[in-house]
MINU-498896 format. One record per atom (N, C-alpha, C): x, y, z. Coordinates in steps of 0.1 Angstrom, whole numbers, plus 2048, in hexadecimal, padded with zeros to 3 digits. Layout:
N
XYZ...
END
This chain:
460
32F2E28973372E088B32F2E387F3352EB87632E2EF86932D2E28603222E28583202D784F32C2D58453322E084133D2E08383492D983F34B2DC84B3562D68533542C78553482C48583452B58593462AE84C3422B58413442AE8343522AC83135B2B58343692B483236E2A78393692A484536D29884B36728B84435B28D83F35528283735D27F82B36228A82436A28881837728181B37D28482738927D82B38626E82C37A26A83137725C83237525682436F25E81B36D25980D37A25680638425E80939225C80439824F80939424B81539923E81A39323381238623480E38022A80638622A7F83892367F338F2367E639D22F7E63A52327F03B222B7F13B121C7F23A62177F73A42097F939D2037ED39B20B7E23942067D63852047D737F20A7E237120A7E436B2177DE35E2177DB3572237D635922E7E135E23A7DD3622447E735624B7ED3502457F734624C7FF34A24B80D34925681434D25782234225E82A34225B83733726084033D26284E33726C85533A26E86332C27186A32C26E87732027188032527B88A31D28688B32129189431629389F31B2958AB3122988B73182A28BF3112AD8C23162B88CA3242BD8C53252BE8B73312C38B133D2B98B133B2AD8B63462A38B63432988AD34E2928A734C28689F34C27A8A83412738A633F2668AE33F25A8A633F25B89933F25089034525388234E24B87D35424D87035224086835124285B35023685235223984435722F83D35922F82E35522282835222281B34D21681535720A8173521FF81B35B1F381D3541E781834C1E880E3441DC80A34D1D18043581D67FD3611CC7F736A1C68023701CE80A3791C98143721C081E3661C282235F1BA82B3561B08253551B081834B1A781133D1A88163391B581932D1B88203251C281831A1BF8123121C880A30C1D481330C1D28203071DC8293121E682E31E1E382B3291EB83032B1F982932020082732120D82132621782C32B22282733222C83032823083B31B23383831223784131022D84C30F22084830C21585231821485B32421485633021385E33121F86832E22B86332E23686C32323687731723187330C23087D31022688831621A88331921088D32421589732E21D89233822289B33222C8A53292348A032223E8A831A2388B331322D8B030B2268BA3132208C431F21A8C03282158CA32E21F8D333122B8CD3362368D532D23B8E032023C8DC3162408E63102358EE3132288EA30D21D8F22FE21D8F02F92218E52EB2228E22E82218D32DE2198D02DB2188C22D32248BD2CE22C8C62C62388C22D02448C12D024A8B62D92558B32D22638B22C92658BC2C22728BC2CC27E8BD2C82898B62CF2958B72DD2938B02DF2898A82EB2878A02E928B8912F428E88B2F329287D2FC2888752F728186B2FE27986230228185630F28285431528A84831B28083F31727F83231C27682931F27C81B32927881432D27F80832327D7FD31C2727FD31226F7F230526C7F72FA2707F12ED26E7F52EB25F7F92E525C8052E424F8092DA2468012DD2398002D42307FA2C822D8032BF2247FE2B42218062B821A8132C22118132C620A81F2CB2138292D421D8252DA22682E2D02308332C723482B2BD23E82F2B423783A2B122A8382A92238422B022184F2BD21F84E2C521D85A2C522A8622C723585B2C72428622B92458692AE2418622A12438682A023A8742A422D8732A322487E2AB22888A2B622F8882BF2348922BA2418982AF2468922A92538972B325F8952BB25E88B2C52698882BD2768862C128188B2BA28D88A2BB29487D2C72938772C929A86A2D32928612D02918542D928C84A2DE2978412EB29883F2F12A28362F929A82C2F629D81F2FE29581530429F80B30E29B8043152A37FA30E2A27EC3132987E430F2967D630228E7D52F92927CD2ED2897CB2F127C7C42E92727C52EB2657BF2DF2617B62E02657A92D42637A12D025479E2D824B7A22D523D79F2CF2367AB2D32397B72CE2327C32CA23C7CF2CB2497CD2C92527D72BB2517DD2BA2507EA2AD24F7F12AA25B7FA2B02667F62AC2737FD2A727D7F32A12787E829B2817DF29E27E7D02A92787CD2AD2767BF2A526B7B92A425F7BF29C2547B928F2547C128F2547CE2842567D628825C7E327F25F7EC2832667F927D25E80428625680A28224E81627E25782228526282328326B82F27627282E27027382226427B82125727382425826682624C25F82924526383623926883423226D84022E26384B22D25684622924C85023424685824024A85524C24685D24B24E86A24E24787524B24D88225725688726225787F26D26088227026887627227587827527E86C28328486E28B28186429928686429A29185A2A029C85E2A22A78552AD2A484B2AC2A983F2B62A58352BB2B282E2C82B382C2CE2BE8242D82B881B2D62BB80E2DF2B68042E72C17FD2F22BD7F62F92C77EE3052CE7F53082C98013142CE8093212C98033292D27FE3362CF7F73332C57EC3282C77E43242BD7DA32E2BB7D03352C57CB33F2C47C034A2BC7C434F2BE7D035B2B67D53572A77D734B2A57DC3472977DE3452907D133E2977C733C2917BA34928F7B33532987B53602977AE36728A7B23662867BF36C2797C336626E7BC35926E7BB3522637B43562627A535626E79F35926E79036726A78D37026E79637E26A79438025B7963792567A037A2477A237523F79636A24279136423A78636C23D77937124977737A24C76C38624376C38C24277839823A77939522B77638922777A38521977838421776937E22176237C22075338A21F74C3932287513A022874B3A821B74D3A52157593AC20875B3A81FD75239C1FF74C3981F474339F1F67353A42027323AA2047253B81FD7253BA1F671A3C71EF7193C81E27213BE1DE7283BE1D27303BE1C67273C21BA72B3C11AE7243B31A87273AB1A771D39D1A371F39D19371D39A18C72839917E72738E17971D39116F71638716970C38315C71137615A71437114D71837314270D37513671237712B70936B1286FF35F12C7043531296FC34F1346F435813E6F13551496E936014D6DF35D1556D536615A6CC3661696CC37116F6C837217D6C83781826BA37118A6B337618E6A63821966A738D1936A039A19B6A13981AA69F39F1B26A639E1C06A43A11C56963AA1BD68F3AD1C16813A11C16783971BA67B38B1B96733841C76733861CF67D37F1DB67E3871E867B3931E567539C1F16713971F766439820466439520C65838720A65337D20865C36F20865836B21665436321864935F22564635522B65035823865334F24065C34E23966A35923366F35922D67C36523168436623D68937224269037024069F3662396A43622396B236B22F6BA36E2336C637622A6CF36C2206D636F2136D53672096DB36A2076E935F2076F236120470035C1F67023611F070D35D1E27103591E171F3511D772234E1D372F34D1C47303521BE73B3511B073C34C1AC74B3481B67523451B37603361B376332E1B47593201B275B31D1A47603141A276A31219576F30E18B76430518F75B30018675130A18274731518A74531F18773B32817B73F32A17974C33216E75034016E74B34517B74935317C74435417F73534917D72E34918172034B19071F3501947143531A37113491A97083431B470C3391BB70433F1C870033D1CB6F33421D86ED3371E26EC33B1EF6EE3311FA6EC3382066E833220F6E233721D6DF3302266E933822F6EE3332396F83392466F433224E6ED33725B6E732F2676ED3352726EE32E27E6F333028070132C28C70632E28F71532628771E32C28272932527A73331A28373A31C29073A31229974130729E73730629872B2FC29D7222EE29C7272E62A57232D82A57272D02997212D52937162CF2887102D927D70D2D62717102DE26570C2D625D7032DC25A6F72D62516EE2DB2436F02D22396F12D622B6F22D12256E52DA2216DC2D821D6CF2D920D6CE2CF2066CC2CF1F86CC2CC1F26BE2D71EC6B82D61E66AB2CE1D86AB2CC1D36A02C61C669F2CF1BB6982C81B16932CF1A668C2CD1A867D2D81A76752E51A26782F01AD6782EC1B967D2F51C467C2FD1C56893041D168B30A1D469830A1E36993111E86A33101F76A53141FF69931B1FA69031F20168431320767D30720167E2FB2066782F821467C2FD2186882FA22568D30522F68A30E22C68131A23567F31724367B30C24567430925367030125A67A2FB2536832F325968E2FC25E69930625769C30E25A6A83142696A731B26D69B32027A69B31528569B30A2826942FF28C6942FA28F6A22F92846AA2F42866B72FE28C6C130A2886C031428E6C931729D6C53162A06B83182AE6B430D2B76BA3012B16BD2F62B86C42F82B86D33032B36D83052B36E63002A76EE2FC29D6E72F62916EE3012876F02FF27E6FA3072726FC3012676F430925E6EF3042536E730B2466EB30323C6EF30822F6F23022256E930A21D6E23062146D830D2076DA3071FD6E130D1F06E330C1E76D73161DD6D73151D26CE30E1C76D63021C26D22FC1B76D93061AB6D93051A36E330E1986E530D18F6D831818B6D33181836C631918B6BA31A1996BB31A1A26B03261AB6B132A1B16A63341BC6A73411B86AE3451C06B73511BD6BE34F1B66CC3421B36CF33F1AC6DB34319D6D93461966E434A1886E333E1806DD3421756D733816D6CF33815F6D532E15B6DE32D14E6E332C1446D73331396D833312F6CD3261286CB31F1266D631311D6D63071266D52FD1226CC2F11296CA2E91296D72EA11F6DF2E211E6EB2E51296F52F112F6F42F413A6FD2EB1466FB2E61476EF2DE1536EB2CF1506EF2CA1586F82BC1576FB2B71656FD2AA1676FC2A41746FD2A717A70B2A41727152A61777232B417B7262BE1737202CC1777232D018471C2CC1867102CF1927092C919E70F2BC19C7142B51A771A2BC1AB7282C01A172F2C61A373C2D41AA73A2DB1A67302E81AD72E2E61BC72B2DC1BF7232D91CD7202D41D572D2CC1CF7352C81D57422D41D874A2DD1CE74B2E91D07542F21DB74E2F31DC7412FC1E673B2F61F473E2E91F673D2E32037402E620674E2E51FD7572E81FF7652F72027673001FA76130E1FB76231320975E30D20E75331121B74E3092267542FF22375C2F622C7632F12367592EA23174E2E523A7442D92417492D824E7472CD25774C2C825F7402BC2647412B626D7372B82677292B325A7282B625271C2AC2547122B02567052A82546F92AC2476F32A223E6F32A52306EE2A122F6DF2AB22B6D72A92296C92AA21B6C52A02156BF2A12066BD29C2036AF2A11F86AA29D1F269D2A01E369D2971DC6962981CD6952991C76A32A31BE6A62A41B86B32A71C36BE2AD1CE6BA2AE1D96C42A11DD6CA2961DB6C32891DE6C82831D26CF2851C66CA27F1BB6D12851BA6E02911BD6E12981BE6EE2961CB6F52991D66EE29A1E36F428C1E96F82821E56F22751EA6F62701E57032771DA7082731D571527C1DB7202861E471D28F1E97272891F47302821FE72A27E20A73227520673D26C1FC73C2631F974726A1F47532771F075227F1EB75D2851F776528720275E28C20E76528721A75E27A21D75F27422875727A23675A28023876628524576929124876029723E75A2A32417522A024674429424373F29124573128725172F28A25A72528226572227C26571428225E70B27C25E6FD2802516F627824E6EB27A2426E32792456D528323F6CD28223F6BF2822316BA27722D6B327521F6B027421E6A027C21469B27C21268C27C2036892732006802721F367A2751E768426D1E668E26E1DB6982611D869D2601D06A72531CD6AD2551C86BB24A1C66C22491BF6CF2441B16CC24C1A76CD24819A6CA2411936D62341956D722D1916E32281836E122917D6D622516F6D421616E6D120F1796D02001796CF1FC1776C02051796B72011786A920B16F6A220716969721016068F21B16968922716468723216B68122E16E67323217A66E22F17D66023617465623017264B23516964124316D63D24517A63C25217F63825D17B64225A17C64F26417865926616965825C16165625D15265526714F64A26615663F26F15463427D15863727F16363F28C16864329215D64C28A15865528F14D65E29414165628D13D64C29013264429D13563C29E1416382AA1456302B71446392B51486462C114764F2C41386522BA1306522BD1216542C411C6472BF11F63C2C511A62F2D212062B2D412D62E2E013462A2E713A6362EC13263F2F213764C2FE14064930413E63D31014663A30D1526323011576322FD16262930616E62C30917662231118262430918D62B30D19263630519C63D3061A96353121AC6303131B962830B1B861B30A1AC6153011AB6092F31AD60D2EF1A86182E11A961D2DE1B861F2E71BF6252E51CE6272E41D561A2ED1D16112EE1D76042E21D65FB2DB1CA5FD2CF1C85F52C41D25F92C31D56062B91DE60B2BD1ED60B2CA1EF60B2D01FC60C2DA1FE6012D52005F52DE2005E92E820C5E92E62155F12EF2215F22FC21D5F92FC21260030820F60831420C5FE32021060232C20D5FB3311FF5FD33A1FB5F533F1ED5F73461EC60434D1F76083541F761534A1F662133F1FD6203351FD62A32F1EF62C32C1E96203271DB6213311D262733E1D46243481CB62A3491CD6393461D963E3461DB64C33C1D36543311D064E3271C865432B1B96543341B564C3391A764C3451A665634B1B165A3571B06623561A866E34B1A867634B1A168334B19268134718D67534417F67434F17866B35A17567136517066936216266235B15966935714D66334B14766A34713B66833A13666D33A13567C34613468234613369134214069834314B69133F15869733015B69532915268F31B15668A31014F69331314B69F3091446A72FD14D6A930015A6AC2F51646AF2EC1666A22F31676972EC16968A2E215D6872E615168B2DE1456892D31456932D614969F2CC1476AA2C11526AB2C515E6A82BB1696AA2AE1676A22AE1636952A116168F29915669529F14C69B2981426A22921466AF2971516B52921566C228615F6C12821636B527716C6B426A1646B926216A6C12581646C824B1616BF2481556BD23D1516B423114C6BB23214B6C92261476D022714D6DE21C14C6E521A1536F222414E6FD2291426FC23113C70624013D7032441436F72521446F325914D6FD26614A70026E15270826E16170326B16A70C26A17870825C17D7052531747022461796FE23E17F70A23F17A71523817F72123D18D72524B18E72525019B72824D1A671E24C1A17112481AA70623A1AF7082311A670D2231AA70F2231B471B22B1B272522C1BC7302301CA72A23A1C972123F1D671B2341DD71322C1D570C2211DB7052181E370E2151DD71920C1E47232131F17282201F072B2281FB72F22720772522A20471922A20E70E21C21570C21220D70E20521270B1FE2197172032167231FC21C72F20622473821322173821B22774222623173C22922F73023323872922E24672923724F72E23425E72E23E26672724726072025126871824D26A70A2562707022542726F42572666EC2512656E02542596D825225D6C925C2586C125B25A6B325C24C6AC25724B6A025723F69925B24268A26523A68526923C67726722E67126022E66525D22165F26322165126B21764F27021464126620C63A25F21363125320D62B25620162126320061D2671F661426A1E961B2691E962826C1DC6302611D262D2641C76282591BD6242531B663025A1B763C2551B064824F1B96522561C46562511CB66124A1D865E24B1DD6522441E964F2351E865222F1DD64F2211DB65121C1D96602261D66692221D46772251E067F22C1EA67A2301F66812241FE6862191FF67E20D2076832072016902081F36912031ED69D20B1F16A92191F16A72221F56B121F2046B521D20C6AB21B21A6AE20F21C6B72042146B51F82156BD1FB2116CB20520A6CE2082056DC2102106E42162196DD2202236E32182306E62162326F320E23D6F721524A6F320E2536EC2132606E921D2606DE21E2556D62282556CB22425E6C022E2666BB22B2706B12272686A422226F69A21E26968E22A26368722925768223525067C23B25867024825766F24F25D66425225265A24D25364E24E24864425A24B63A26124163826C24162D26723862226123D61825B23560D26522B60727122E60527B22560028421F60A28122261728921D62228620E62429120662628F1F862928F1F56382931E963B2931E464929D1EC6512A91EF64C2B31F56542B22046532A920965B2A62186592B122065D2BA21C6662C522466A2CE22865E2CF2206532D72226482D122D63F2C52326422C023D63A2C424A63F2CC24B64A2D425764D2E12546472E325863B2EF2556342F326162C30026462A3042706232FF2726152FB26660F2F62676012E72696012E026A60C2D226A60C2CD2776132C027A6112BA2856182B82826272BB28B6302BA28863E2AF2906442A529563D29A29C64229229464C29128764A28927E65329027E66129D27E6612A527E66E2A228A6762A229666F2A02A26762912A267B28829D67327A29D67827829468428028968427F28068F28528669C29028D69B2952946A628C29F6AB2852A66A227C2B06A62702AA6AE26C29E6AB2612986B32652946C12722936C327728E6D027C29A6D827C2A66D32802B16DB2762B56E5
END
């Protein structure tokens, strides 16, 4: 039997999975030109994390032969096997594995790693990929597109311990035409809804992950998004929990360093972001600079602006201590007014857009909590993981890196050189002499954008 004919049978199995609401992956086992095992994903139906298509097909083939050894058999599967399924094929002594579409997230036949290539394993299975790859990939793409579409227009449940800014607050914001996406199925969210912008082609060679800080939201990137998508890039810009259009837990205790970091890690996995250029500022850096070491293969470049790695090794700057006290004394401060003092070029409407998420004091738990979370000693939550990240950036990072410093920032401008020294291979910093803390706002139609083009050139 030709591989293409066998793959057609595996695709039929994948369609059974699709009809059952499972991820559409199918498999068949062939011996002497005959099908002796069939399988499709049944993890949901069986409540079994091992019920992958390959495992189901291998089990049926073993029962057909009355032997757990499947010598001289060929396993044909629509998608590159994961580590578990590759190991099962090796343990069964399968002679050949043929797959259709590569799996860049979990593929164990060359995409992420190659289980079959280990010389010390006592059985060697031949592998051939790319058979009817377009058809196999099309099934997967259609399945996940349908799932994304099913989220649109749904009734999003709101937890009793959280608030949600009304949609009307975000109407007619200047320079904000982007469609907001939502996710509430990340394990760490516990049913809370997280908002994010996802613009540009999913197949782009570069995906930008833009992480804002406190007290802003994704709106701070509004002039970056079209510039990057016009260059053919994909752009993902989430609202941290408690900010923007994301749900806002009422209690300050909900907000912790570990929780916010875990949510971001799960979002990156959920969206399967690849070839990422990470852009961070303020708390976007305190959190975001610890993400790449958890999945370094996903990240290719870094753009870092007025932030730090809070390792707890040094006393907090006097300027930050004053900011923390201000937040305690003036918990109802105007976010737009704060932005306007440092970015005098902002219009009244733009300043109002920064106030939009925070209807009243009940919506401001994150704004009150984040200054208190900055790590001031070695044992503070997040300090240890930040020290690990510092080692990663100085010894393991192999991508490109650019740094932009707003020199007028009274707190972080002076600490950026120390951060620059920790990032292996980082290009010479780009200085904005009049730029303040919120560097993103210096890409503004009323200002010179030469620094932005210089930053992009460093990352090419």
